Backbone as CSV, one residue per row, in Angstrom:
resi,resn,N_x,N_y,N_z,CA_x,CA_y,CA_z,C_x,C_y,C_z
1,UNK,-79.262,12.546,-178.880,-79.618,12.218,-177.495,-79.556,13.476,-176.634
2,UNK,-80.579,13.684,-175.838,-80.632,14.857,-174.975,-79.580,14.769,-173.864
3,UNK,-79.124,15.934,-173.427,-78.187,15.982,-172.306,-78.917,16.146,-170.977
4,UNK,-80.234,16.235,-171.039,-81.057,16.376,-169.843,-81.579,15.002,-169.414
5,UNK,-81.852,14.816,-168.131,-82.466,13.552,-167.712,-83.868,13.430,-168.294
6,UNK,-84.277,12.196,-168.511,-85.578,11.933,-169.131,-86.395,11.020,-168.224
7,UNK,-87.656,11.363,-168.043,-88.562,10.561,-167.219,-89.738,10.085,-168.059
8,UNK,-90.093,8.834,-167.886,-91.317,8.262,-168.437,-92.351,8.246,-167.323
9,UNK,-93.479,8.887,-167.551,-94.555,8.934,-166.554,-95.771,8.240,-167.141
10,UNK,-96.121,7.093,-166.591,-97.287,6.388,-167.108,-98.568,7.026,-166.579
11,UNK,-99.596,6.996,-167.408,-100.860,7.611,-167.020,-100.741,9.094,-166.788
12,UNK,-100.060,9.788,-167.714,-99.753,11.210,-167.489,-100.669,12.158,-168.252
13,UNK,-101.819,11.662,-168.679,-102.744,12.526,-169.390,-103.551,13.446,-168.500
14,UNK,-103.625,13.133,-167.234,-104.428,13.951,-166.325,-104.028,13.633,-164.885
15,UNK,-104.619,14.340,-163.948,-104.482,14.032,-162.531,-103.055,14.008,-162.024
16,UNK,-102.747,13.018,-161.205,-101.440,12.929,-160.553,-100.333,12.736,-161.581
17,UNK,-100.562,11.924,-162.594,-99.538,11.714,-163.613,-99.170,12.990,-164.339
18,UNK,-100.161,13.768,-164.695,-99.910,15.048,-165.342,-99.147,15.989,-164.424
19,UNK,-99.556,16.049,-163.164,-98.877,16.916,-162.192,-97.436,16.486,-161.974
20,UNK,-97.191,15.176,-161.964,-95.818,14.688,-161.815,-94.963,15.092,-162.999
21,UNK,-95.510,14.998,-164.193,-94.769,15.388,-165.389,-94.380,16.859,-165.347
22,UNK,-95.299,17.693,-164.946,-95.028,19.133,-164.866,-93.973,19.422,-163.798
23,UNK,-94.093,18.778,-162.646,-93.119,18.997,-161.574,-91.724,18.537,-161.990
24,UNK,-91.636,17.441,-162.723,-90.342,16.966,-163.210,-89.768,17.918,-164.248
25,UNK,-90.601,18.471,-165.094,-90.123,19.454,-166.076,-89.515,20.655,-165.360
26,UNK,-90.112,21.063,-164.272,-89.582,22.188,-163.499,-88.247,21.849,-162.849
27,UNK,-87.988,20.554,-162.672,-86.721,20.106,-162.090,-85.667,19.810,-163.155
28,UNK,-85.957,20.125,-164.421,-84.957,19.974,-165.468,-85.063,18.716,-166.293
29,UNK,-86.164,17.970,-166.169,-86.354,16.744,-166.937,-87.078,17.026,-168.251
30,UNK,-86.780,16.214,-169.262,-87.649,16.071,-170.410,-88.557,14.877,-170.145
31,UNK,-89.744,14.881,-170.754,-90.765,13.920,-170.378,-91.231,13.077,-171.555
32,UNK,-91.346,11.787,-171.283,-92.086,10.896,-172.169,-93.436,10.665,-171.504
33,UNK,-94.466,11.222,-172.103,-95.814,11.101,-171.579,-96.441,9.808,-172.084
34,UNK,-97.365,9.268,-171.309,-97.951,7.976,-171.678,-99.427,7.927,-171.311
35,UNK,-100.202,7.345,-172.183,-101.573,6.929,-171.890,-101.836,5.632,-172.634
36,UNK,-102.882,4.945,-172.230,-103.221,3.689,-172.899,-103.566,3.939,-174.362
37,UNK,-104.279,5.025,-174.625,-104.544,5.468,-175.992,-104.281,6.961,-176.055
38,UNK,-103.922,7.448,-177.215,-103.690,8.889,-177.378,-105.029,9.627,-177.319
39,UNK,-105.026,10.761,-176.636,-106.229,11.582,-176.580,-105.841,13.028,-176.303
40,UNK,-106.854,13.871,-176.163,-106.588,15.301,-175.975,-105.862,15.587,-174.669
41,UNK,-106.001,14.681,-173.679,-105.345,14.905,-172.394,-103.829,15.007,-172.546
42,UNK,-103.247,14.193,-173.427,-101.798,14.241,-173.613,-101.367,15.552,-174.240
43,UNK,-102.196,16.114,-175.087,-101.878,17.423,-175.669,-101.832,18.490,-174.583
44,UNK,-102.770,18.429,-173.666,-102.765,19.376,-172.543,-101.523,19.180,-171.685
45,UNK,-101.196,17.926,-171.386,-100.011,17.641,-170.577,-98.751,18.141,-171.268
46,UNK,-98.652,17.928,-172.574,-97.483,18.377,-173.324,-97.337,19.888,-173.251
47,UNK,-98.446,20.595,-173.359,-98.398,22.060,-173.286,-97.952,22.521,-171.900
48,UNK,-98.421,21.850,-170.866,-98.035,22.211,-169.502,-96.558,21.911,-169.242
49,UNK,-96.069,20.794,-169.769,-94.650,20.454,-169.629,-93.784,21.498,-170.326
50,UNK,-94.172,21.883,-171.521,-93.407,22.900,-172.255,-93.397,24.226,-171.496
51,UNK,-94.538,24.603,-170.941,-94.614,25.852,-170.175,-93.740,25.788,-168.926
52,UNK,-93.498,24.575,-168.426,-92.656,24.388,-167.241,-91.181,24.253,-167.584
53,UNK,-90.839,24.342,-168.868,-89.440,24.339,-169.265,-88.910,23.041,-169.822
54,UNK,-89.775,22.039,-170.021,-89.325,20.751,-170.526,-89.789,20.479,-171.945
55,UNK,-89.164,19.508,-172.563,-89.640,18.978,-173.831,-90.450,17.728,-173.540
56,UNK,-91.343,17.372,-174.464,-92.132,16.174,-174.240,-92.355,15.415,-175.537
57,UNK,-92.587,14.139,-175.387,-93.012,13.266,-176.472,-94.023,12.309,-175.861
58,UNK,-94.766,11.596,-176.702,-95.843,10.753,-176.199,-95.735,9.335,-176.743
59,UNK,-96.072,8.375,-175.888,-96.165,6.975,-176.274,-97.475,6.422,-175.739
60,UNK,-97.894,5.302,-176.290,-99.115,4.688,-175.801,-98.906,3.200,-175.581
61,UNK,-99.735,2.620,-174.744,-99.648,1.194,-174.468,-100.420,0.853,-173.219
62,UNK,-100.869,-0.375,-173.160,-101.625,-0.874,-172.023,-100.653,-1.494,-171.020
63,UNK,-100.555,-0.905,-169.850,-99.639,-1.401,-168.827,-99.939,-2.855,-168.469
64,UNK,-101.189,-3.257,-168.585,-101.567,-4.629,-168.250,-101.060,-5.637,-169.271
65,UNK,-100.726,-5.183,-170.482,-100.279,-6.082,-171.556,-98.774,-6.286,-171.455
66,UNK,-98.345,-7.216,-170.624,-96.915,-7.360,-170.352,-96.135,-7.773,-171.592
67,UNK,-96.790,-8.429,-172.531,-96.105,-8.816,-173.761,-95.774,-7.602,-174.626
68,UNK,-96.351,-6.445,-174.299,-96.124,-5.218,-175.062,-95.136,-4.276,-174.369
69,UNK,-94.634,-4.659,-173.215,-93.766,-3.754,-172.459,-92.471,-3.431,-173.201
70,UNK,-91.875,-4.410,-173.829,-90.629,-4.152,-174.561,-90.851,-3.131,-175.667
71,UNK,-91.956,-3.262,-176.382,-92.270,-2.293,-177.431,-92.511,-0.908,-176.842
72,UNK,-93.244,-0.849,-175.737,-93.517,0.428,-175.088,-92.221,1.106,-174.657
73,UNK,-91.335,0.337,-174.053,-90.068,0.904,-173.604,-89.201,1.324,-174.791
74,UNK,-89.211,0.531,-175.844,-88.456,0.874,-177.055,-88.935,2.202,-177.620
75,UNK,-90.250,2.384,-177.677,-90.809,3.648,-178.167,-90.411,4.813,-177.262
76,UNK,-90.443,4.579,-175.956,-90.082,5.642,-175.009,-88.615,6.019,-175.141
77,UNK,-87.758,5.024,-175.305,-86.325,5.290,-175.488,-86.062,6.055,-176.780
78,UNK,-86.874,5.800,-177.782,-86.675,6.466,-179.059,-87.016,7.941,-179.056
79,UNK,-87.723,8.386,-178.036,-88.149,9.796,-178.000,-86.972,10.746,-177.791
80,UNK,-86.109,10.439,-176.813,-84.988,11.326,-176.492,-83.652,10.592,-176.420
81,UNK,-83.679,9.289,-176.643,-82.437,8.530,-176.657,-81.995,7.999,-175.318
82,UNK,-82.769,8.255,-174.273,-82.398,7.761,-172.952,-83.619,7.807,-172.035
83,UNK,-83.532,7.071,-170.942,-84.508,7.140,-169.859,-83.753,7.033,-168.544
84,UNK,-84.075,7.899,-167.622,-83.402,7.927,-166.320,-84.356,7.709,-165.158
85,UNK,-85.633,7.839,-165.417,-86.624,7.784,-164.352,-87.926,7.195,-164.889
86,UNK,-88.549,6.368,-164.081,-89.903,5.887,-164.367,-90.799,6.284,-163.206
87,UNK,-91.880,6.980,-163.518,-92.931,7.219,-162.538,-94.084,6.295,-162.915
88,UNK,-94.245,5.244,-162.134,-95.257,4.223,-162.421,-96.567,4.655,-161.768
89,UNK,-97.321,5.430,-162.519,-98.526,6.055,-161.993,-99.810,5.442,-162.539
90,UNK,-99.764,4.856,-163.713,-100.986,4.343,-164.342,-101.673,3.328,-163.430
91,UNK,-102.975,3.461,-163.306,-103.715,2.535,-162.459,-105.203,2.631,-162.735
92,UNK,-105.944,1.676,-162.202,-107.395,1.668,-162.345,-108.029,1.467,-160.983
93,UNK,-109.267,1.897,-160.876,-110.044,1.673,-159.668,-111.012,0.514,-159.914
94,UNK,-111.915,0.302,-158.991,-112.868,-0.803,-159.114,-113.901,-0.490,-160.190
95,UNK,-114.513,-1.521,-160.717,-115.551,-1.322,-161.714,-116.842,-0.816,-161.075
96,UNK,-117.130,-1.329,-159.874,-118.312,-0.906,-159.124,-117.980,-0.957,-157.637
97,UNK,-118.248,0.140,-156.924,-118.096,0.115,-155.470,-119.266,-0.651,-154.866
98,UNK,-118.972,-1.459,-153.860,-120.073,-2.192,-153.248,-119.608,-3.194,-152.216
99,UNK,-120.504,-4.083,-151.846,-120.263,-5.078,-150.808,-119.092,-5.978,-151.190
100,UNK,-118.193,-6.192,-150.250,-117.048,-7.074,-150.472,-117.495,-8.460,-150.943
101,UNK,-118.650,-8.893,-150.501,-119.146,-10.224,-150.854,-119.679,-10.280,-152.281
102,UNK,-119.739,-9.128,-152.941,-120.244,-9.080,-154.309,-119.160,-8.706,-155.325
103,UNK,-117.897,-8.640,-154.903,-116.814,-8.298,-155.824,-116.732,-9.345,-156.933
104,UNK,-116.671,-8.890,-158.169,-116.599,-9.813,-159.302,-115.157,-10.178,-159.609
105,UNK,-114.971,-11.349,-160.157,-113.636,-11.765,-160.589,-113.112,-10.830,-161.669
106,UNK,-114.008,-10.315,-162.496,-113.595,-9.403,-163.565,-112.979,-8.125,-162.999
107,UNK,-113.633,-7.547,-161.997,-113.117,-6.322,-161.393,-111.826,-6.597,-160.623
108,UNK,-111.788,-7.730,-159.906,-110.576,-8.096,-159.163,-109.399,-8.264,-160.124
109,UNK,-109.599,-9.017,-161.182,-108.519,-9.277,-162.137,-108.055,-7.989,-162.817
110,UNK,-108.982,-7.112,-163.106,-108.627,-5.839,-163.745,-107.700,-5.030,-162.847
111,UNK,-108.021,-4.920,-161.565,-107.171,-4.184,-160.630,-105.795,-4.826,-160.512
112,UNK,-105.768,-6.138,-160.376,-104.491,-6.832,-160.250,-103.672,-6.710,-161.522
113,UNK,-104.318,-6.887,-162.679,-103.593,-6.868,-163.957,-102.888,-5.539,-164.195
114,UNK,-103.516,-4.446,-163.840,-102.921,-3.125,-164.069,-102.068,-2.687,-162.883
115,UNK,-102.647,-2.712,-161.690,-102.025,-2.084,-160.515,-100.904,-2.903,-159.895
116,UNK,-100.899,-4.212,-160.137,-99.904,-5.069,-159.485,-99.079,-5.859,-160.502
117,UNK,-99.733,-6.713,-161.250,-99.018,-7.560,-162.220,-98.350,-6.718,-163.306
118,UNK,-99.099,-5.811,-163.905,-98.530,-4.946,-164.929,-97.402,-4.092,-164.384
119,UNK,-97.593,-3.586,-163.167,-96.559,-2.785,-162.518,-95.278,-3.587,-162.338
120,UNK,-95.401,-4.791,-161.814,-94.224,-5.623,-161.554,-93.408,-5.822,-162.827
121,UNK,-94.059,-6.214,-163.898,-93.318,-6.545,-165.106,-92.844,-5.312,-165.866
122,UNK,-93.543,-4.185,-165.708,-93.034,-2.947,-166.300,-91.756,-2.521,-165.582
123,UNK,-91.747,-2.615,-164.256,-90.529,-2.293,-163.507,-89.404,-3.255,-163.866
124,UNK,-89.722,-4.502,-164.050,-88.707,-5.476,-164.453,-88.084,-5.086,-165.791
125,UNK,-88.912,-4.740,-166.748,-88.437,-4.350,-168.075,-87.598,-3.076,-168.001
126,UNK,-88.098,-2.092,-167.273,-87.391,-0.813,-167.150,-86.063,-0.998,-166.428
127,UNK,-86.058,-1.825,-165.392,-84.839,-2.068,-164.620,-83.749,-2.682,-165.479
128,UNK,-84.110,-3.632,-166.307,-83.118,-4.246,-167.201,-82.467,-3.195,-168.092
129,UNK,-83.260,-2.243,-168.561,-82.693,-1.153,-169.364,-81.721,-0.313,-168.543
130,UNK,-82.131,0.069,-167.343,-81.278,0.922,-166.517,-79.935,0.256,-166.230
131,UNK,-79.990,-1.008,-165.894,-78.756,-1.710,-165.554,-77.829,-1.879,-166.753
132,UNK,-78.401,-1.837,-167.951,-77.589,-2.000,-169.162,-77.149,-0.673,-169.769
133,UNK,-77.631,0.434,-169.227,-77.351,1.746,-169.824,-76.369,2.544,-168.978
134,UNK,-75.815,3.554,-169.588,-74.849,4.418,-168.923,-75.577,5.549,-168.209
135,UNK,-75.360,5.730,-166.909,-76.051,6.818,-166.216,-75.565,8.180,-166.665
136,UNK,-76.451,9.149,-166.571,-76.107,10.534,-166.878,-75.347,11.108,-165.695
137,UNK,-74.221,11.735,-165.964,-73.366,12.254,-164.893,-74.139,13.210,-163.987
138,UNK,-73.989,13.018,-162.697,-74.550,13.906,-161.677,-76.080,13.899,-161.636
139,UNK,-76.685,12.842,-162.155,-78.142,12.760,-162.084,-78.557,11.421,-161.476
140,UNK,-79.488,11.484,-160.566,-80.011,10.304,-159.878,-80.913,9.507,-160.817
141,UNK,-80.762,8.193,-160.803,-81.679,7.337,-161.552,-82.698,6.765,-160.574
142,UNK,-83.946,6.693,-160.999,-84.984,6.417,-160.011,-86.231,5.793,-160.612
143,UNK,-86.993,5.176,-159.737,-88.338,4.671,-160.016,-89.228,5.128,-158.874
144,UNK,-90.351,5.729,-159.203,-91.322,6.132,-158.191,-92.628,5.405,-158.480
145,UNK,-93.067,4.596,-157.532,-94.322,3.867,-157.648,-95.417,4.668,-156.943
146,UNK,-96.461,4.989,-157.672,-97.594,5.690,-157.073,-98.610,4.641,-156.646
147,UNK,-98.739,4.448,-155.343,-99.692,3.457,-154.842,-100.941,4.184,-154.345
148,UNK,-101.270,4.034,-153.085,-102.482,4.653,-152.542,-102.477,4.486,-151.037
149,UNK,-103.204,5.360,-150.353,-103.398,5.155,-148.918,-104.081,3.814,-148.652
150,UNK,-104.767,3.283,-149.672,-105.413,1.984,-149.519,-104.446,0.809,-149.582
151,UNK,-103.163,1.082,-149.761,-102.166,0.033,-149.537,-102.105,-0.323,-148.059
152,UNK,-102.583,0.596,-147.221,-102.582,0.404,-145.765,-103.977,0.448,-145.182
153,UNK,-104.768,1.419,-145.608,-106.086,1.647,-145.011,-107.164,0.844,-145.740
154,UNK,-108.000,0.188,-144.969,-109.075,-0.633,-145.535,-110.203,0.248,-146.073
155,UNK,-110.607,-0.028,-147.297,-111.807,0.587,-147.878,-112.725,-0.562,-148.278
156,UNK,-113.676,-0.866,-147.437,-114.442,-2.102,-147.544,-115.274,-2.186,-148.821
157,UNK,-115.589,-1.044,-149.426,-116.422,-1.079,-150.630,-115.612,-1.121,-151.931
158,UNK,-114.310,-1.280,-151.809,-113.478,-1.493,-153.007,-112.257,-2.338,-152.624
159,UNK,-112.584,-3.525,-152.164,-111.554,-4.413,-151.634,-110.517,-4.832,-152.649
160,UNK,-110.932,-5.049,-153.894,-109.984,-5.499,-154.908,-108.929,-4.431,-155.194
161,UNK,-109.322,-3.162,-155.097,-108.369,-2.062,-155.264,-107.360,-2.059,-154.118
162,UNK,-107.833,-2.247,-152.905,-106.939,-2.298,-151.741,-105.913,-3.413,-151.890
163,UNK,-106.367,-4.582,-152.297,-105.463,-5.719,-152.471,-104.405,-5.395,-153.524
164,UNK,-104.827,-4.800,-154.632,-103.880,-4.500,-155.719,-102.855,-3.455,-155.304
165,UNK,-103.260,-2.484,-154.500,-102.326,-1.439,-154.076,-101.399,-1.919,-152.961
166,UNK,-101.884,-2.830,-152.125,-100.988,-3.454,-151.152,-99.907,-4.241,-151.883
167,UNK,-100.285,-4.908,-152.963,-99.310,-5.606,-153.796,-98.332,-4.653,-154.440
168,UNK,-98.827,-3.523,-154.908,-97.950,-2.519,-155.520,-96.909,-2.019,-154.530
169,UNK,-97.317,-1.876,-153.278,-96.388,-1.440,-152.247,-95.249,-2.442,-152.070
170,UNK,-95.570,-3.716,-152.098,-94.527,-4.734,-151.984,-93.631,-4.753,-153.226
171,UNK,-94.214,-4.529,-154.385,-93.403,-4.444,-155.608,-92.342,-3.356,-155.452
172,UNK,-92.732,-2.201,-154.928,-91.779,-1.107,-154.725,-90.663,-1.521,-153.774
173,UNK,-91.010,-2.178,-152.692,-89.998,-2.612,-151.722,-89.031,-3.623,-152.338
174,UNK,-89.559,-4.546,-153.101,-88.713,-5.564,-153.723,-87.695,-4.941,-154.666
175,UNK,-88.164,-4.065,-155.543,-87.248,-3.456,-156.508,-86.300,-2.477,-155.831
176,UNK,-86.753,-1.819,-154.776,-85.863,-0.927,-154.038,-84.690,-1.706,-153.461
177,UNK,-84.968,-2.875,-152.919,-83.914,-3.707,-152.338,-82.969,-4.230,-153.414
178,UNK,-83.532,-4.645,-154.530,-82.726,-5.207,-155.623,-81.802,-4.168,-156.244
179,UNK,-82.241,-2.919,-156.309,-81.502,-1.903,-157.070,-80.657,-0.968,-156.214
180,UNK,-80.778,-1.052,-154.901,-80.069,-0.102,-154.035,-78.565,-0.119,-154.262
181,UNK,-77.983,-1.292,-154.390,-76.526,-1.384,-154.561,-76.060,-0.812,-155.902
182,UNK,-76.981,-0.628,-156.829,-76.642,-0.050,-158.135,-76.846,1.468,-158.160
183,UNK,-77.210,2.038,-157.034,-77.408,3.479,-156.970,-78.700,3.949,-157.604
184,UNK,-79.648,3.038,-157.791,-80.943,3.389,-158.371,-81.963,3.438,-157.245
185,UNK,-82.568,4.582,-157.061,-83.533,4.755,-155.987,-84.924,4.346,-156.405
186,UNK,-85.588,3.578,-155.553,-86.977,3.199,-155.781,-87.791,3.647,-154.576
187,UNK,-88.888,4.317,-154.836,-89.678,4.931,-153.775,-91.159,4.660,-154.013
188,UNK,-91.931,4.835,-152.966,-93.391,4.678,-153.064,-94.071,5.934,-152.546
189,UNK,-94.965,6.469,-153.339,-95.779,7.604,-152.922,-97.211,7.113,-152.744
190,UNK,-97.769,7.401,-151.571,-99.139,6.987,-151.262,-100.048,8.206,-151.177
191,UNK,-100.717,8.552,-152.261,-101.664,9.661,-152.190,-102.876,9.291,-151.345
192,UNK,-103.417,10.292,-150.684,-104.655,10.112,-149.951,-105.835,10.493,-150.824
193,UNK,-106.684,11.336,-150.313,-107.875,11.766,-151.061,-107.488,13.008,-151.862
194,UNK,-107.218,12.788,-153.132,-106.686,13.822,-154.012,-107.741,14.218,-155.035
195,UNK,-107.858,15.493,-155.281,-108.846,15.986,-156.236,-108.359,15.718,-157.663
196,UNK,-108.923,14.713,-158.290,-108.575,14.334,-159.662,-109.853,13.908,-160.376
197,UNK,-109.793,13.752,-161.695,-110.981,13.244,-162.401,-111.447,11.888,-161.883
198,UNK,-110.525,11.050,-161.396,-110.904,9.726,-160.905,-111.740,9.809,-159.628
199,UNK,-111.448,10.806,-158.779,-112.173,10.916,-157.508,-113.381,11.845,-157.585
200,UNK,-113.561,12.511,-158.714,-114.656,13.469,-158.853,-116.030,12.886,-158.533
201,UNK,-116.334,11.627,-158.915,-117.663,11.091,-158.593,-117.940,10.979,-157.094
202,UNK,-116.905,11.042,-156.262,-117.076,10.896,-154.809,-116.971,12.229,-154.079
203,UNK,-117.160,13.324,-154.796,-116.971,14.650,-154.197,-117.836,14.850,-152.960
204,UNK,-119.107,14.553,-153.060,-120.020,14.787,-151.934,-119.616,13.955,-150.722
205,UNK,-119.261,12.699,-150.947,-118.868,11.804,-149.859,-117.647,12.346,-149.127
206,UNK,-116.620,12.749,-149.880,-115.384,13.177,-149.234,-115.483,14.590,-148.669
207,UNK,-116.315,15.434,-149.242,-116.567,16.738,-148.623,-117.122,16.536,-147.212
208,UNK,-118.049,15.618,-147.085,-118.629,15.323,-145.774,-117.605,14.682,-144.844
209,UNK,-116.753,13.848,-145.397,-115.711,13.187,-144.612,-114.776,14.212,-143.979
210,UNK,-114.326,15.188,-144.765,-113.424,16.212,-144.226,-114.145,17.113,-143.228
211,UNK,-115.398,17.412,-143.502,-116.165,18.253,-142.583,-116.348,17.583,-141.224
212,UNK,-116.280,16.249,-141.201,-116.453,15.496,-139.956,-115.116,15.117,-139.326
213,UNK,-114.060,15.895,-139.593,-112.742,15.658,-138.999,-112.131,14.335,-139.451
214,UNK,-112.302,14.031,-140.717,-111.778,12.784,-141.243,-110.268,12.724,-141.333
215,UNK,-109.619,13.877,-141.433,-108.155,13.916,-141.537,-107.646,15.175,-140.841
216,UNK,-106.407,15.152,-140.334,-105.859,16.325,-139.663,-105.867,17.584,-140.539
217,UNK,-105.539,17.431,-141.824,-105.680,18.554,-142.748,-107.064,18.418,-143.380
218,UNK,-107.998,19.283,-143.027,-109.400,19.061,-143.383,-109.769,19.528,-144.785
219,UNK,-109.091,18.993,-145.771,-109.391,19.364,-147.160,-108.873,18.287,-148.101
220,UNK,-109.334,18.355,-149.336,-108.812,17.509,-150.394,-107.341,17.848,-150.657
221,UNK,-106.569,16.852,-151.046,-105.228,17.115,-151.551,-105.293,17.513,-153.010
222,UNK,-104.268,18.212,-153.462,-104.181,18.635,-154.857,-103.160,17.775,-155.592
223,UNK,-103.442,17.509,-156.856,-102.527,16.690,-157.663,-101.127,17.295,-157.688
224,UNK,-101.054,18.615,-157.724,-99.754,19.283,-157.757,-98.924,19.012,-156.519
225,UNK,-99.566,18.818,-155.380,-98.844,18.501,-154.148,-98.204,17.117,-154.238
226,UNK,-98.926,16.184,-154.837,-98.358,14.849,-155.039,-97.246,14.905,-156.081
227,UNK,-97.470,15.679,-157.144,-96.462,15.797,-158.196,-95.137,16.333,-157.693
228,UNK,-95.173,17.322,-156.824,-93.935,17.887,-156.287,-93.196,16.869,-155.432
229,UNK,-93.947,16.072,-154.700,-93.326,15.024,-153.896,-92.651,13.989,-154.789
230,UNK,-93.325,13.586,-155.847,-92.748,12.623,-156.785,-91.455,13.156,-157.376
231,UNK,-91.452,14.406,-157.795,-90.259,14.999,-158.399,-89.108,15.071,-157.405
232,UNK,-89.411,15.353,-156.156,-88.384,15.397,-155.114,-87.699,14.039,-154.965
233,UNK,-88.483,12.985,-154.940,-87.939,11.645,-154.824,-87.167,11.257,-156.076
234,UNK,-87.748,11.532,-157.229,-87.118,11.154,-158.490,-85.745,11.784,-158.644
235,UNK,-85.610,13.017,-158.187,-84.356,13.750,-158.336,-83.298,13.356,-157.311
236,UNK,-83.667,12.517,-156.351,-82.692,12.046,-155.367,-82.497,12.968,-154.194
237,UNK,-83.510,13.762,-153.884,-83.381,14.721,-152.790,-83.622,14.109,-151.413
238,UNK,-83.880,12.812,-151.360,-83.925,12.088,-150.086,-82.827,11.027,-150.111
239,UNK,-81.563,11.455,-149.957,-80.453,10.510,-150.063,-80.441,9.504,-148.908
240,UNK,-79.809,8.386,-149.169,-79.654,7.296,-148.192,-81.006,6.755,-147.722
241,UNK,-81.957,6.726,-148.631,-83.242,6.093,-148.354,-83.453,4.978,-149.369
242,UNK,-84.071,3.914,-148.934,-84.331,2.762,-149.796,-85.784,2.339,-149.612
243,UNK,-86.545,2.363,-150.702,-87.937,1.949,-150.619,-88.787,2.841,-149.750
244,UNK,-88.393,4.092,-149.623,-89.098,5.006,-148.725,-90.555,5.168,-149.131
245,UNK,-91.454,5.092,-148.162,-92.876,5.336,-148.387,-93.202,6.752,-147.933
246,UNK,-93.718,7.548,-148.836,-94.124,8.910,-148.511,-95.638,9.004,-148.662
247,UNK,-96.317,9.264,-147.565,-97.769,9.432,-147.592,-98.101,10.894,-147.841
248,UNK,-98.744,11.165,-148.949,-99.186,12.528,-149.266,-100.696,12.525,-149.062
249,UNK,-101.097,12.606,-147.792,-102.515,12.355,-147.467,-103.072,13.266,-146.387
250,UNK,-102.372,14.335,-146.057,-102.888,15.244,-145.043,-103.067,14.602,-143.685
251,UNK,-102.315,13.517,-143.419,-102.432,12.827,-142.145,-103.563,11.815,-142.080
252,UNK,-104.137,11.502,-143.229,-105.294,10.595,-143.282,-105.019,9.261,-142.607
253,UNK,-103.840,8.692,-142.833,-103.555,7.343,-142.325,-102.853,7.335,-140.972
254,UNK,-102.688,8.513,-140.365,-102.146,8.537,-139.006,-103.156,7.921,-138.035
255,UNK,-102.636,7.199,-137.074,-103.508,6.665,-136.030,-103.794,7.761,-135.016
256,UNK,-105.070,8.033,-134.799,-105.432,9.124,-133.875,-106.360,8.599,-132.779
257,UNK,-106.338,9.303,-131.640,-107.173,8.922,-130.506,-108.081,10.096,-130.116
C-alpha cells in the first residue's frame, strides 16, 4: 500500500480530467486514471502524471452502469491499496444541439444516466468505502464534482445537459452535507467555456462570443486552470467550507449591467 494519498479521476483520458490528474500528481497524489474503455488517451495521461511526479494505474468502466460501480471501485482500490479522493469528472454532452422542443428521450436519458444518476450512485459507493476505511494521517479526504456553468446558466439548445448538470450540483450539496461531520470535503467545480476536445466543434461560435464581450475575461479557459482548482479543493486548501461551488469561468456567470 502506498504511503501517498491516492485519487481516482473519472474521465481522465483528456481535457479537464487529464488536467486534474496532472495537477493532483504535482500535489503529491498517486492517480487511478479512468475511462469508459482503454485507449491511447490514458497512456498520454499516465505519461503526464509520471512527469508531474506521480504514479498512475488505469481502470475502465461505464459510470452510467451503476451495477458495475462496486467492481470499478474494487479495481481502483487494487491499484495502490487505498483511495482518498474522487474527482467525479466523467460526463457527456447532448447528442444533437437544437430546439428544446425537439430534444429526444434518448439524449435526455443519456445525459441523466451519466451526469446525474451515475454520479449519485458512484458517490454513494465511494462514500461507503471512505467511511469504512482508515484515513491517511495529515491528508484531507475529498470528493470534487465537476459540473458546468450550465448548472446555473440556461443554454436553450442543449436543455437536457443543463438539467443533468443542475442535478449534479444538487448531488454535490447533498453529499457535502452528509459527509461534513466525518471530515470529508465535498466540492463542486463549475467550468465555463474551456478549451477541450469536447468543446472543439464550437470553436467559431465561442470565439465570436468572447469577441463580443461575452465574459469579463475575454478568452477561452484552459483545462489546466480547472485542474489546478480541483487539486486545491481536493487537498483541503479551502478549510471550513462545505459544498463550496467554485466557478472557473472567467466571470461568465456573473450578472452584469
